[in-house]
C-alpha positions as CSV (number, residue, x, y, z in Angstrom):
1,M,133.5,48.5,124.0
2,T,131.8,48.8,127.4
3,T,133.9,49.5,130.5
4,W,132.5,47.6,133.5
5,I,132.9,48.4,137.2
6,T,132.6,45.3,139.3
7,I,132.0,46.0,142.9
8,C,132.6,43.4,145.7
9,E,129.4,43.4,147.6
10,T,130.7,41.3,150.5
11,C,133.6,43.6,151.5
12,R,133.7,44.5,155.2
13,L,136.0,47.1,156.6
14,N,137.6,46.7,160.0
15,G,135.0,47.2,162.7
16,W,132.1,45.7,160.8
17,V,130.1,43.5,163.2
18,P,127.3,41.4,161.9
19,G,124.0,42.6,163.4
20,D,125.3,46.0,164.2
21,I,125.2,47.1,160.5
22,S,122.5,46.0,158.2
23,T,124.5,46.1,155.0
24,T,128.2,45.3,154.3
25,D,130.6,48.1,153.4
26,G,130.7,46.6,149.9
27,E,127.0,46.8,149.5
28,R,127.1,50.5,150.6
29,L,129.9,51.2,148.1
30,A,128.0,49.3,145.3
31,A,124.9,51.4,145.8
32,L,126.9,54.6,145.7
33,V,128.8,53.6,142.5
34,E,125.6,52.5,140.8
35,A,124.0,55.8,141.5
36,A,127.1,57.7,140.4
37,A,127.3,55.7,137.1
38,Q,123.7,56.3,136.1
39,G,123.5,58.2,132.9
40,T,127.2,57.5,132.0
41,D,128.8,55.3,129.4
42,V,130.0,52.8,132.0
43,R,128.2,49.8,133.4
44,T,128.2,48.3,136.9
45,R,127.7,44.9,138.4
46,R,128.0,43.4,141.9
47,H,130.0,40.3,142.6
48,P,130.2,38.4,145.9
49,C,133.9,38.5,146.8
50,L,136.8,39.6,144.7
51,M,139.2,37.9,147.1
52,G,140.9,41.1,148.3
53,C,139.5,40.8,151.8
54,S,142.6,42.3,153.5
55,Q,142.3,45.3,151.2
56,G,138.5,45.9,151.1
57,C,136.5,47.6,149.8
58,N,137.5,46.4,146.3
59,V,136.4,47.1,142.7
60,A,137.6,46.0,139.3
61,I,137.5,48.1,136.2
62,Q,137.7,46.2,132.9
63,A,136.7,46.1,129.3
64,E,137.3,43.6,126.5
65,G,140.7,44.1,124.9
66,K,141.9,46.7,127.5
67,M,144.1,46.7,130.6
68,A,142.0,45.8,133.7
69,Y,142.6,47.3,137.2
70,T,141.7,46.3,140.7
71,L,141.4,49.0,143.3
72,G,141.2,48.4,147.0
73,R,141.3,50.0,150.4
74,L,138.3,52.1,149.3
75,D,135.9,54.0,151.6
76,P,132.2,53.4,151.0
77,D,131.3,57.1,150.5
78,S,129.9,59.2,147.7
79,A,133.2,61.0,146.9
80,T,135.0,57.7,146.4
81,A,132.1,56.4,144.3
82,A,132.3,59.5,142.1
83,A,136.1,59.1,141.7
84,I,135.7,55.4,140.7
85,V,133.2,56.3,138.0
86,A,135.3,59.2,136.8
87,Y,138.3,56.9,136.4
88,A,136.1,54.3,134.6
89,R,134.9,56.9,132.2
90,H,138.5,57.7,131.3
91,H,139.2,54.0,130.9
92,A,136.2,53.8,128.6
93,T,137.6,56.5,126.3
94,S,141.1,55.1,126.2
95,D,142.0,52.7,123.4
96,S,144.2,50.6,125.6
97,G,142.5,51.1,129.0
98,V,145.6,52.9,130.2
99,V,144.7,56.3,131.8
100,P,147.4,58.9,132.3
101,W,148.2,59.4,135.9
102,R,147.4,63.1,135.6
103,D,143.8,62.1,134.8
104,W,143.4,59.8,137.9
105,P,141.0,61.4,140.4
106,E,142.9,62.2,143.6
107,R,140.5,60.2,145.7
108,I,141.7,56.9,144.2
109,K,145.4,57.5,143.3
110,A,146.8,55.5,146.2
111,H,144.2,52.7,145.8
112,F,145.4,50.7,142.8
113,V,146.2,47.1,143.8
114,T,146.8,45.2,140.5
115,R,146.5,45.6,136.8
116,H,146.0,42.8,134.2
117,P,146.8,42.9,130.5
118,P,144.0,42.0,128.2
119,L,143.7,38.4,127.1
120,P,145.3,37.5,123.8
121,R,142.9,37.5,120.9
């Protein structure tokens, strides 16, 4: 079962001004997560707006039959991208998608916004 990281590519942090910055903060985070995930067992995809605008940047981590998570208030930097991928890799190896708190990378511990149970089969 594949774990997916869905990155909101339209997220803009406070201070983003169209014309001043050529890419959104979400696009910057997406590129970093995609690079960090290369060669791993997780997949990435971009999506225009996860509707968490007040808590951007946002990503969702999900797999069929497993708990799904939304993370927000993320910085578009390489350390955050690496932490997102590390968490997703733990999610991928978990039967339920639940990752023990001790295995959460420090960089994302305060960034979980929601969790969703898997859909019934």
